[in-house]
N, CA, C and O atoms as a GROMACS GRO file, in nm:
protein
  580
    1MET      N    1   2.440  -0.410  -0.452
    1MET     CA    2   2.382  -0.298  -0.378
    1MET      C    3   2.410  -0.170  -0.455
    1MET      O    4   2.517  -0.154  -0.514
    2LYS      N    5   2.315  -0.079  -0.455
    2LYS     CA    6   2.339   0.050  -0.518
    2LYS      C    7   2.437   0.131  -0.434
    2LYS      O    8   2.471   0.091  -0.322
    3ASP      N    9   2.484   0.243  -0.487
    3ASP     CA   10   2.578   0.322  -0.410
    3ASP      C   11   2.512   0.366  -0.279
    3ASP      O   12   2.390   0.366  -0.266
    4ASN      N   13   2.595   0.404  -0.184
    4ASN     CA   14   2.544   0.435  -0.050
    4ASN      C   15   2.476   0.571  -0.040
    4ASN      O   16   2.434   0.611   0.068
    5ILE      N   17   2.465   0.642  -0.150
    5ILE     CA   18   2.404   0.774  -0.147
    5ILE      C   19   2.257   0.766  -0.105
    5ILE      O   20   2.212   0.848  -0.025
    6SER      N   21   2.182   0.670  -0.156
    6SER     CA   22   2.039   0.667  -0.127
    6SER      C   23   1.993   0.535  -0.065
    6SER      O   24   1.874   0.503  -0.068
    7VAL      N   25   2.086   0.460  -0.009
    7VAL     CA   26   2.050   0.331   0.050
    7VAL      C   27   1.982   0.353   0.185
    7VAL      O   28   2.021   0.439   0.263
    8HIS      N   29   1.880   0.274   0.209
    8HIS     CA   30   1.804   0.281   0.334
    8HIS      C   31   1.868   0.194   0.441
    8HIS      O   32   1.950   0.106   0.412
    9GLY      N   33   1.830   0.218   0.566
    9GLY     CA   34   1.881   0.136   0.674
    9GLY      C   35   1.858   0.198   0.810
    9GLY      O   36   1.775   0.288   0.826
   10THR      N   37   1.934   0.149   0.907
   10THR     CA   38   1.926   0.194   1.046
   10THR      C   39   2.058   0.259   1.083
   10THR      O   40   2.164   0.215   1.040
   11TYR      N   41   2.052   0.364   1.164
   11TYR     CA   42   2.174   0.437   1.198
   11TYR      C   43   2.180   0.471   1.346
   11TYR      O   44   2.080   0.470   1.418
   12LEU      N   45   2.301   0.500   1.389
   12LEU     CA   46   2.329   0.550   1.524
   12LEU      C   47   2.398   0.684   1.510
   12LEU      O   48   2.487   0.701   1.427
   13LEU      N   49   2.356   0.780   1.591
   13LEU     CA   50   2.426   0.908   1.600
   13LEU      C   51   2.490   0.915   1.738
   13LEU      O   52   2.424   0.889   1.839
   14LEU      N   53   2.616   0.950   1.743
   14LEU     CA   54   2.684   0.974   1.869
   14LEU      C   55   2.702   1.124   1.883
   14LEU      O   56   2.770   1.188   1.801
   15LEU      N   57   2.642   1.180   1.987
   15LEU     CA   58   2.647   1.324   2.012
   15LEU      C   59   2.720   1.350   2.143
   15LEU      O   60   2.713   1.270   2.236
   16GLU      N   61   2.789   1.462   2.149
   16GLU     CA   62   2.856   1.502   2.273
   16GLU      C   63   2.797   1.633   2.322
   16GLU      O   64   2.784   1.730   2.246
   17CYS      N   65   2.763   1.635   2.449
   17CYS     CA   66   2.711   1.756   2.513
   17CYS      C   67   2.810   1.797   2.621
   17CYS      O   68   2.855   1.713   2.700
   18ASN      N   69   2.845   1.924   2.624
   18ASN     CA   70   2.946   1.971   2.718
   18ASN      C   71   2.890   2.050   2.836
   18ASN      O   72   2.966   2.095   2.922
   19TYR      N   73   2.759   2.068   2.841
   19TYR     CA   74   2.703   2.148   2.950
   19TYR      C   75   2.559   2.108   2.980
   19TYR      O   76   2.495   2.037   2.902
   20GLU      N   77   2.512   2.156   3.091
   20GLU     CA   78   2.374   2.129   3.131
   20GLU      C   79   2.282   2.230   3.063
   20GLU      O   80   2.315   2.347   3.049
   21ALA      N   81   2.166   2.181   3.022
   21ALA     CA   82   2.067   2.268   2.960
   21ALA      C   83   1.930   2.205   2.979
   21ALA      O   84   1.918   2.083   2.995
   22GLU      N   85   1.828   2.288   2.978
   22GLU     CA   86   1.691   2.237   2.981
   22GLU      C   87   1.632   2.259   2.843
   22GLU      O   88   1.627   2.372   2.793
   23LEU      N   89   1.587   2.150   2.782
   23LEU     CA   90   1.530   2.157   2.647
   23LEU      C   91   1.383   2.121   2.650
   23LEU      O   92   1.342   2.032   2.724
   24SER      N   93   1.305   2.190   2.571
   24SER     CA   94   1.167   2.151   2.547
   24SER      C   95   1.168   2.066   2.421
   24SER      O   96   1.207   2.114   2.314
   25ILE      N   97   1.126   1.942   2.433
   25ILE     CA   98   1.130   1.847   2.322
   25ILE      C   99   0.988   1.831   2.266
   25ILE      O  100   0.920   1.733   2.295
   26GLY      N  101   0.946   1.927   2.188
   26GLY     CA  102   0.813   1.920   2.128
   26GLY      C  103   0.706   1.890   2.231
   26GLY      O  104   0.702   1.951   2.337
   27LYS      N  105   0.620   1.794   2.199
   27LYS     CA  106   0.512   1.755   2.290
   27LYS      C  107   0.557   1.653   2.393
   27LYS      O  108   0.480   1.616   2.482
   28SER      N  109   0.683   1.606   2.383
   28SER     CA  110   0.733   1.503   2.474
   28SER      C  111   0.771   1.557   2.612
   28SER      O  112   0.787   1.480   2.706
   29GLY      N  113   0.784   1.687   2.624
   29GLY     CA  114   0.817   1.745   2.754
   29GLY      C  115   0.956   1.802   2.758
   29GLY      O  116   1.018   1.830   2.656
   30LYS      N  117   1.004   1.820   2.880
   30LYS     CA  118   1.135   1.881   2.902
   30LYS      C  119   1.239   1.773   2.928
   30LYS      O  120   1.210   1.668   2.985
   31MET      N  121   1.361   1.803   2.886
   31MET     CA  122   1.474   1.715   2.909
   31MET      C  123   1.590   1.798   2.958
   31MET      O  124   1.623   1.901   2.900
   32ASN      N  125   1.652   1.752   3.066
   32ASN     CA  126   1.772   1.818   3.118
   32ASN      C  127   1.894   1.744   3.067
   32ASN      O  128   1.912   1.625   3.095
   33THR      N  129   1.978   1.815   2.993
   33THR     CA  130   2.101   1.753   2.944
   33THR      C  131   2.210   1.767   3.049
   33THR      O  132   2.202   1.851   3.139
   34LYS      N  133   2.310   1.684   3.036
   34LYS     CA  134   2.428   1.693   3.122
   34LYS      C  135   2.548   1.657   3.036
   34LYS      O  136   2.533   1.593   2.932
   35PRO      N  137   2.667   1.697   3.079
   35PRO     CA  138   2.786   1.664   3.001
   35PRO      C  139   2.801   1.514   2.984
   35PRO      O  140   2.782   1.436   3.078
   36GLY      N  141   2.836   1.474   2.864
   36GLY     CA  142   2.853   1.333   2.833
   36GLY      C  143   2.812   1.307   2.689
   36GLY      O  144   2.814   1.397   2.605
   37TYR      N  145   2.776   1.184   2.663
   37TYR     CA  146   2.747   1.138   2.527
   37TYR      C  147   2.604   1.086   2.516
   37TYR      O  148   2.552   1.021   2.607
   38TYR      N  149   2.544   1.117   2.405
   38TYR     CA  150   2.409   1.070   2.375
   38TYR      C  151   2.415   0.986   2.249
   38TYR      O  152   2.475   1.025   2.149
   39LEU      N  153   2.351   0.871   2.255
   39LEU     CA  154   2.346   0.781   2.140
   39LEU      C  155   2.201   0.772   2.096
   39LEU      O  156   2.113   0.734   2.173
   40TYR      N  157   2.177   0.807   1.971
   40TYR     CA  158   2.042   0.809   1.915
   40TYR      C  159   2.030   0.702   1.808
   40TYR      O  160   2.116   0.690   1.720
   41VAL      N  161   1.924   0.624   1.815
   41VAL     CA  162   1.895   0.519   1.717
   41VAL      C  163   1.785   0.568   1.625
   41VAL      O  164   1.680   0.612   1.670
   42GLY      N  165   1.810   0.561   1.495
   42GLY     CA  166   1.710   0.604   1.399
   42GLY      C  167   1.711   0.515   1.276
   42GLY      O  168   1.796   0.428   1.260
   43SER      N  169   1.614   0.538   1.190
   43SER     CA  170   1.610   0.465   1.064
   43SER      C  171   1.580   0.564   0.952
   43SER      O  172   1.522   0.670   0.973
   44ALA      N  173   1.620   0.524   0.833
   44ALA     CA  174   1.602   0.610   0.716
   44ALA      C  175   1.554   0.523   0.601
   44ALA      O  176   1.634   0.459   0.532
   45PHE      N  177   1.424   0.521   0.582
   45PHE     CA  178   1.365   0.442   0.472
   45PHE      C  179   1.289   0.532   0.375
   45PHE      O  180   1.217   0.483   0.288
   46GLY      N  181   1.306   0.662   0.390
   46GLY     CA  182   1.243   0.755   0.299
   46GLY      C  183   1.338   0.798   0.188
   46GLY      O  184   1.446   0.741   0.174
   47PRO      N  185   1.297   0.897   0.111
   47PRO     CA  186   1.380   0.945   0.000
   47PRO      C  187   1.518   0.989   0.049
   47PRO      O  188   1.531   1.058   0.150
   48GLY      N  189   1.619   0.948  -0.024
   48GLY     CA  190   1.756   0.989   0.009
   48GLY      C  191   1.828   0.895   0.102
   48GLY      O  192   1.950   0.899   0.112
   49GLY      N  193   1.754   0.809   0.172
   49GLY     CA  194   1.815   0.709   0.258
   49GLY      C  195   1.898   0.765   0.372
   49GLY      O  196   1.875   0.876   0.420
   50ILE      N  197   1.994   0.686   0.414
   50ILE     CA  198   2.074   0.720   0.532
   50ILE      C  199   2.155   0.847   0.513
   50ILE      O  200   2.158   0.932   0.601
   51GLN      N  201   2.220   0.862   0.397
   51GLN     CA  202   2.305   0.979   0.379
   51GLN      C  203   2.224   1.109   0.389
   51GLN      O  204   2.271   1.206   0.447
   52ALA      N  205   2.104   1.111   0.333
   52ALA     CA  206   2.020   1.231   0.343
   52ALA      C  207   1.983   1.259   0.489
   52ALA      O  208   1.982   1.374   0.532
   53ARG      N  209   1.953   1.154   0.563
   53ARG     CA  210   1.915   1.172   0.703
   53ARG      C  211   2.034   1.222   0.786
   53ARG      O  212   2.018   1.312   0.869
   54ILE      N  213   2.152   1.165   0.763
   54ILE     CA  214   2.272   1.211   0.834
   54ILE      C  215   2.304   1.355   0.796
   54ILE      O  216   2.342   1.434   0.882
   55ASN      N  217   2.288   1.389   0.668
   55ASN     CA  218   2.309   1.528   0.626
   55ASN      C  219   2.216   1.622   0.700
   55ASN      O  220   2.256   1.732   0.739
   56HIS      N  221   2.091   1.579   0.722
   56HIS     CA  222   1.996   1.660   0.799
   56HIS      C  223   2.046   1.676   0.943
   56HIS      O  224   2.047   1.787   0.996
   57HIS      N  225   2.087   1.568   1.004
   57HIS     CA  226   2.129   1.572   1.145
   57HIS      C  227   2.261   1.647   1.164
   57HIS      O  228   2.290   1.694   1.274
   58ARG      N  229   2.339   1.658   1.059
   58ARG     CA  230   2.465   1.731   1.066
   58ARG      C  231   2.438   1.880   1.093
   58ARG      O  232   2.519   1.948   1.155
   59GLN      N  233   2.326   1.929   1.046
   59GLN     CA  234   2.290   2.070   1.058
   59GLN      C  235   2.205   2.094   1.184
   59GLN      O  236   2.145   2.001   1.238
   60ILE      N  237   2.202   2.217   1.229
   60ILE     CA  238   2.110   2.257   1.334
   60ILE      C  239   1.982   2.303   1.262
   60ILE      O  240   1.986   2.397   1.183
   61ALA      N  241   1.872   2.237   1.290
   61ALA     CA  242   1.746   2.266   1.221
   61ALA      C  243   1.691   2.401   1.265
   61ALA      O  244   1.684   2.429   1.385
   62GLU      N  245   1.653   2.483   1.170
   62GLU     CA  246   1.590   2.612   1.202
   62GLU      C  247   1.454   2.589   1.268
   62GLU      O  248   1.416   2.658   1.363
   63ARG      N  249   1.381   2.492   1.214
   63ARG     CA  250   1.252   2.453   1.272
   63ARG      C  251   1.258   2.303   1.301
   63ARG      O  252   1.246   2.222   1.210
   64PRO      N  253   1.277   2.266   1.426
   64PRO     CA  254   1.291   2.124   1.460
   64PRO      C  255   1.171   2.042   1.411
   64PRO      O  256   1.056   2.082   1.427
   65HIS      N  257   1.202   1.928   1.353
   65HIS     CA  258   1.100   1.836   1.304
   65HIS      C  259   1.097   1.710   1.391
   65HIS      O  260   0.992   1.668   1.438
   66TRP      N  261   1.214   1.651   1.412
   66TRP     CA  262   1.226   1.530   1.494
   66TRP      C  263   1.278   1.567   1.632
   66TRP      O  264   1.338   1.673   1.650
   67HIS      N  265   1.256   1.479   1.730
   67HIS     CA  266   1.306   1.503   1.865
   67HIS      C  267   1.456   1.531   1.866
   67HIS      O  268   1.502   1.620   1.939
   68ILE      N  269   1.530   1.458   1.787
   68ILE     CA  270   1.676   1.474   1.785
   68ILE      C  271   1.716   1.614   1.741
   68ILE      O  272   1.823   1.662   1.780
   69ASP      N  273   1.635   1.681   1.661
   69ASP     CA  274   1.665   1.818   1.619
   69ASP      C  275   1.677   1.912   1.739
   69ASP      O  276   1.758   2.005   1.736
   70TYR      N  277   1.598   1.890   1.842
   70TYR     CA  278   1.605   1.974   1.962
   70TYR      C  279   1.736   1.951   2.036
   70TYR      O  280   1.799   2.047   2.081
   71LEU      N  281   1.777   1.826   2.050
   71LEU     CA  282   1.902   1.794   2.119
   71LEU      C  283   2.023   1.848   2.042
   71LEU      O  284   2.122   1.888   2.103
   72ARG      N  285   2.014   1.848   1.911
   72ARG     CA  286   2.127   1.898   1.830
   72ARG      C  287   2.161   2.043   1.859
   72ARG      O  288   2.271   2.087   1.827
   73THR      N  289   2.069   2.118   1.917
   73THR     CA  290   2.098   2.259   1.947
   73THR      C  291   2.202   2.273   2.058
   73THR      O  292   2.263   2.379   2.071
   74VAL      N  293   2.222   2.168   2.138
   74VAL     CA  294   2.318   2.174   2.249
   74VAL      C  295   2.422   2.062   2.245
   74VAL      O  296   2.512   2.059   2.330
   75ALA      N  297   2.411   1.971   2.150
   75ALA     CA  298   2.503   1.858   2.143
   75ALA      C  299   2.559   1.845   2.002
   75ALA      O  300   2.485   1.848   1.903
   76GLY      N  301   2.690   1.832   1.993
   76GLY     CA  302   2.757   1.819   1.863
   76GLY      C  303   2.762   1.676   1.814
   76GLY      O  304   2.773   1.582   1.892
   77LEU      N  305   2.753   1.661   1.683
   77LEU     CA  306   2.760   1.530   1.620
   77LEU      C  307   2.906   1.485   1.616
   77LEU      O  308   2.991   1.552   1.557
   78VAL      N  309   2.935   1.371   1.678
   78VAL     CA  310   3.070   1.316   1.685
   78VAL      C  311   3.091   1.209   1.580
   78VAL      O  312   3.188   1.212   1.504
   79ASP      N  313   2.999   1.113   1.574
   79ASP     CA  314   3.009   1.001   1.481
   79ASP      C  315   2.870   0.960   1.436
   79ASP      O  316   2.770   0.987   1.502
   80ALA      N  317   2.866   0.894   1.321
   80ALA     CA  318   2.743   0.832   1.271
   80ALA      C  319   2.781   0.698   1.212
   80ALA      O  320   2.876   0.688   1.134
   81TRP      N  321   2.705   0.594   1.248
   81TRP     CA  322   2.726   0.460   1.197
   81TRP      C  323   2.593   0.406   1.149
   81TRP      O  324   2.487   0.452   1.190
   82CYS      N  325   2.600   0.307   1.060
   82CYS     CA  326   2.475   0.250   1.009
   82CYS      C  327   2.491   0.105   0.971
   82CYS      O  328   2.601   0.050   0.967
   83VAL      N  329   2.377   0.045   0.944
   83VAL     CA  330   2.367  -0.085   0.880
   83VAL      C  331   2.270  -0.064   0.764
   83VAL      O  332   2.155  -0.026   0.784
   84TYR      N  333   2.319  -0.089   0.642
   84TYR     CA  334   2.236  -0.069   0.524
   84TYR      C  335   2.137  -0.183   0.507
   84TYR      O  336   2.169  -0.299   0.532
   85GLY      N  337   2.016  -0.149   0.464
   85GLY     CA  338   1.915  -0.247   0.429
   85GLY      C  339   1.846  -0.316   0.546
   85GLY      O  340   1.764  -0.405   0.524
   86CYS      N  341   1.879  -0.277   0.667
   86CYS     CA  342   1.824  -0.344   0.786
   86CYS      C  343   1.733  -0.249   0.862
   86CYS      O  344   1.770  -0.135   0.890
   87ARG      N  345   1.616  -0.296   0.895
   87ARG     CA  346   1.523  -0.219   0.978
   87ARG      C  347   1.533  -0.276   1.120
   87ARG      O  348   1.454  -0.361   1.160
   88CYS      N  349   1.633  -0.226   1.196
   88CYS     CA  350   1.660  -0.285   1.328
   88CYS      C  351   1.665  -0.181   1.440
   88CYS      O  352   1.724  -0.207   1.545
   89GLU      N  353   1.605  -0.064   1.420
   89GLU     CA  354   1.613   0.039   1.524
   89GLU      C  355   1.546  -0.004   1.654
   89GLU      O  356   1.595   0.030   1.762
   90HIS      N  357   1.436  -0.077   1.647
   90HIS     CA  358   1.366  -0.118   1.769
   90HIS      C  359   1.447  -0.225   1.843
   90HIS      O  360   1.457  -0.223   1.966
   91GLU      N  361   1.503  -0.317   1.769
   91GLU     CA  362   1.589  -0.421   1.828
   91GLU      C  363   1.709  -0.354   1.897
   91GLU      O  364   1.745  -0.392   2.008
   92TRP      N  365   1.770  -0.257   1.830
   92TRP     CA  366   1.885  -0.188   1.888
   92TRP      C  367   1.844  -0.112   2.014
   92TRP      O  368   1.916  -0.114   2.113
   93ALA      N  369   1.730  -0.044   2.011
   93ALA     CA  370   1.684   0.030   2.128
   93ALA      C  371   1.661  -0.064   2.246
   93ALA      O  372   1.695  -0.031   2.359
   94HIS      N  373   1.605  -0.181   2.220
   94HIS     CA  374   1.582  -0.278   2.327
   94HIS      C  375   1.714  -0.331   2.382
   94HIS      O  376   1.725  -0.356   2.502
   95SER      N  377   1.814  -0.347   2.297
   95SER     CA  378   1.946  -0.392   2.342
   95SER      C  379   2.015  -0.284   2.425
   95SER      O  380   2.073  -0.313   2.529
   96LEU      N  381   2.008  -0.160   2.378
   96LEU     CA  382   2.076  -0.051   2.448
   96LEU      C  383   2.016  -0.025   2.586
   96LEU      O  384   2.088   0.012   2.679
   97ILE      N  385   1.887  -0.043   2.600
   97ILE     CA  386   1.824  -0.016   2.729
   97ILE      C  387   1.870  -0.118   2.835
   97ILE      O  388   1.859  -0.092   2.955
   98GLN      N  389   1.921  -0.232   2.789
   98GLN     CA  390   1.972  -0.335   2.880
   98GLN      C  391   2.116  -0.308   2.922
   98GLN      O  392   2.167  -0.372   3.014
   99ASN      N  393   2.184  -0.214   2.855
   99ASN     CA  394   2.324  -0.184   2.881
   99ASN      C  395   2.338  -0.107   3.012
   99ASN      O  396   2.274  -0.003   3.029
  100ASP      N  397   2.420  -0.157   3.103
  100ASP     CA  398   2.438  -0.093   3.234
  100ASP      C  399   2.498   0.047   3.224
  100ASP      O  400   2.475   0.130   3.313
  101ALA      N  401   2.574   0.075   3.120
  101ALA     CA  402   2.638   0.206   3.106
  101ALA      C  403   2.542   0.312   3.051
  101ALA      O  404   2.571   0.431   3.058
  102ALA      N  405   2.429   0.269   2.997
  102ALA     CA  406   2.334   0.361   2.934
  102ALA      C  407   2.219   0.394   3.029
  102ALA      O  408   2.171   0.308   3.103
  103THR      N  409   2.175   0.519   3.026
  103THR     CA  410   2.054   0.559   3.098
  103THR      C  411   1.959   0.626   2.999
  103THR      O  412   1.999   0.667   2.890
  104VAL      N  413   1.835   0.636   3.039
  104VAL     CA  414   1.730   0.696   2.956
  104VAL      C  415   1.708   0.840   3.000
  104VAL      O  416   1.656   0.864   3.109
  105PRO      N  417   1.746   0.937   2.916
  105PRO     CA  418   1.729   1.078   2.955
  105PRO      C  419   1.586   1.129   2.946
  105PRO      O  420   1.548   1.220   3.020
  106LEU      N  421   1.504   1.071   2.854
  106LEU     CA  422   1.365   1.113   2.839
  106LEU      C  423   1.287   1.000   2.773
  106LEU      O  424   1.314   0.964   2.658
  107LYS      N  425   1.192   0.946   2.845
  107LYS     CA  426   1.108   0.839   2.788
  107LYS      C  427   1.032   0.896   2.669
  107LYS      O  428   0.984   1.009   2.673
  108GLY      N  429   1.021   0.815   2.566
  108GLY     CA  430   0.948   0.854   2.446
  108GLY      C  431   1.029   0.931   2.344
  108GLY      O  432   0.978   0.962   2.236
  109PHE      N  433   1.155   0.964   2.375
  109PHE     CA  434   1.237   1.041   2.283
  109PHE      C  435   1.263   0.959   2.157
  109PHE      O  436   1.324   0.852   2.164
  110GLY      N  437   1.217   1.009   2.044
  110GLY     CA  438   1.238   0.942   1.917
  110GLY      C  439   1.156   0.816   1.898
  110GLY      O  440   1.169   0.747   1.797
  111SER      N  441   1.070   0.787   1.994
  111SER     CA  442   0.993   0.662   1.986
  111SER      C  443   0.843   0.685   2.003
  111SER      O  444   0.772   0.598   2.053
  112SER      N  445   0.798   0.801   1.963
  112SER     CA  446   0.655   0.831   1.979
  112SER      C  447   0.568   0.750   1.884
  112SER      O  448   0.446   0.743   1.902
  113ASP      N  449   0.629   0.689   1.782
  113ASP     CA  450   0.552   0.610   1.686
  113ASP      C  451   0.573   0.460   1.701
  113ASP      O  452   0.542   0.383   1.610
  114CYS      N  453   0.628   0.418   1.817
  114CYS     CA  454   0.650   0.275   1.840
  114CYS      C  455   0.636   0.247   1.990
  114CYS      O  456   0.605   0.337   2.067
  115ASP      N  457   0.658   0.123   2.030
  115ASP     CA  458   0.642   0.089   2.171
  115ASP      C  459   0.774   0.084   2.247
  115ASP      O  460   0.779   0.036   2.360
  116CYS      N  461   0.882   0.133   2.186
  116CYS     CA  462   1.011   0.140   2.256
  116CYS      C  463   1.004   0.245   2.366
  116CYS      O  464   0.933   0.344   2.354
  117THR      N  465   1.077   0.221   2.474
  117THR     CA  466   1.084   0.319   2.583
  117THR      C  467   1.146   0.449   2.533
  117THR      O  468   1.099   0.558   2.568
  118THR      N  469   1.249   0.438   2.453
  118THR     CA  470   1.321   0.554   2.400
  118THR      C  471   1.409   0.509   2.285
  118THR      O  472   1.434   0.390   2.267
  119HIS      N  473   1.455   0.605   2.207
  119HIS     CA  474   1.558   0.580   2.107
  119HIS      C  475   1.681   0.664   2.137
  119HIS      O  476   1.770   0.677   2.053
  120LEU      N  477   1.686   0.722   2.257
  120LEU     CA  478   1.799   0.806   2.299
  120LEU      C  479   1.855   0.753   2.430
  120LEU      O  480   1.781   0.723   2.524
  121PHE      N  481   1.988   0.742   2.434
  121PHE     CA  482   2.055   0.687   2.551
  121PHE      C  483   2.170   0.777   2.590
  121PHE      O  484   2.242   0.829   2.505
  122TYR      N  485   2.187   0.795   2.721
  122TYR     CA  486   2.296   0.878   2.774
  122TYR      C  487   2.408   0.789   2.826
  122TYR      O  488   2.383   0.688   2.893
  123PHE      N  489   2.530   0.828   2.794
  123PHE     CA  490   2.650   0.761   2.844
  123PHE      C  491   2.742   0.865   2.905
  123PHE      O  492   2.770   0.968   2.844
  124LYS      N  493   2.790   0.838   3.024
  124LYS     CA  494   2.883   0.930   3.089
  124LYS      C  495   3.016   0.932   3.013
  124LYS      O  496   3.078   1.036   2.996
  125ARG      N  497   3.058   0.813   2.967
  125ARG     CA  498   3.181   0.799   2.890
  125ARG      C  499   3.147   0.764   2.745
  125ARG      O  500   3.042   0.705   2.717
  126LYS      N  501   3.236   0.800   2.655
  126LYS     CA  502   3.213   0.776   2.513
  126LYS      C  503   3.202   0.627   2.483
  126LYS      O  504   3.294   0.551   2.514
  127PRO      N  505   3.091   0.584   2.423
  127PRO     CA  506   3.077   0.443   2.386
  127PRO      C  507   3.179   0.406   2.277
  127PRO      O  508   3.211   0.485   2.189
  128VAL      N  509   3.229   0.285   2.286
  128VAL     CA  510   3.327   0.235   2.190
  128VAL      C  511   3.254   0.159   2.080
  128VAL      O  512   3.167   0.076   2.108
  129LYS      N  513   3.290   0.187   1.955
  129LYS     CA  514   3.222   0.126   1.840
  129LYS      C  515   3.222  -0.026   1.848
  129LYS      O  516   3.119  -0.089   1.826
  130ALA      N  517   3.335  -0.087   1.880
  130ALA     CA  518   3.344  -0.233   1.886
  130ALA      C  519   3.249  -0.290   1.992
  130ALA      O  520   3.189  -0.395   1.970
  131GLU      N  521   3.235  -0.221   2.104
  131GLU     CA  522   3.143  -0.267   2.208
  131GLU      C  523   2.998  -0.254   2.162
  131GLU      O  524   2.915  -0.339   2.193
  132LEU      N  525   2.968  -0.147   2.090
  132LEU     CA  526   2.833  -0.129   2.035
  132LEU      C  527   2.802  -0.239   1.934
  132LEU      O  528   2.692  -0.293   1.932
  133GLU      N  529   2.899  -0.271   1.849
  133GLU     CA  530   2.878  -0.377   1.750
  133GLU      C  531   2.847  -0.510   1.818
  133GLU      O  532   2.760  -0.585   1.773
  134SER      N  533   2.917  -0.538   1.926
  134SER     CA  534   2.893  -0.662   2.000
  134SER      C  535   2.754  -0.661   2.064
  134SER      O  536   2.679  -0.758   2.054
  135LEU      N  537   2.721  -0.550   2.128
  135LEU     CA  538   2.591  -0.537   2.194
  135LEU      C  539   2.475  -0.547   2.094
  135LEU      O  540   2.374  -0.611   2.122
  136LEU      N  541   2.492  -0.483   1.980
  136LEU     CA  542   2.385  -0.476   1.880
  136LEU      C  543   2.389  -0.593   1.781
  136LEU      O  544   2.300  -0.608   1.698
  137ASN      N  545   2.493  -0.674   1.792
  137ASN     CA  546   2.510  -0.788   1.702
  137ASN      C  547   2.504  -0.742   1.556
  137ASN      O  548   2.438  -0.804   1.473
  138SER      N  549   2.575  -0.632   1.528
  138SER     CA  550   2.574  -0.572   1.395
  138SER      C  551   2.711  -0.515   1.364
  138SER      O  552   2.778  -0.463   1.453
  139LYS      N  553   2.753  -0.524   1.239
  139LYS     CA  554   2.876  -0.462   1.192
  139LYS      C  555   2.839  -0.321   1.146
  139LYS      O  556   2.769  -0.304   1.046
  140LEU      N  557   2.887  -0.221   1.219
  140LEU     CA  558   2.851  -0.082   1.191
  140LEU      C  559   2.944  -0.022   1.087
  140LEU      O  560   3.066  -0.039   1.094
  141VAL      N  561   2.886   0.047   0.992
  141VAL     CA  562   2.960   0.115   0.887
  141VAL      C  563   2.960   0.265   0.919
  141VAL      O  564   2.855   0.322   0.949
  142ALA      N  565   3.077   0.327   0.912
  142ALA     CA  566   3.085   0.471   0.938
  142ALA      C  567   3.017   0.547   0.825
  142ALA      O  568   3.030   0.512   0.707
  143VAL      N  569   2.944   0.651   0.862
  143VAL     CA  570   2.880   0.740   0.767
  143VAL      C  571   2.944   0.877   0.787
  143VAL      O  572   2.961   0.921   0.901
  144LYS      N  573   2.979   0.942   0.679
  144LYS     CA  574   3.041   1.074   0.693
  144LYS      C  575   2.948   1.164   0.773
  144LYS      O  576   2.835   1.193   0.734
  145ALA      N  577   3.000   1.207   0.887
  145ALA     CA  578   2.919   1.293   0.975
  145ALA      C  579   2.965   1.430   0.965
  145ALA      O  580   2.910   1.518   1.032
   0.00000   0.00000   0.00000
């Protein structure tokens, strides 16, 4: 495998929000945040791979491009994990929607180009990496967030 600088794959972002806010998420509508944790499923198969995508998400975008850019204005990045070389974001989204601890804050978030209900999940309590690995049937690798 080449170095992890430009490797493609699927990633999870764990974000923490400490307050309620109303966000306009592009054409997807409004979303009301609440204190807790948000888990976002994404993939990076373009130039720069996962590390470039995580570097983008680490910053607050001046001009939001993706749905997650809007949420980043009120939620801090806590952790980022990935699986290199695997295109499994839809499988992960389908698994997460079955999790009793997860709720859907806005249908269509991050999934406007697929048939998933959402790629964003809300958790009242911080999800544990080992439990996510079991649920997703994947060994998650930490990405510098």
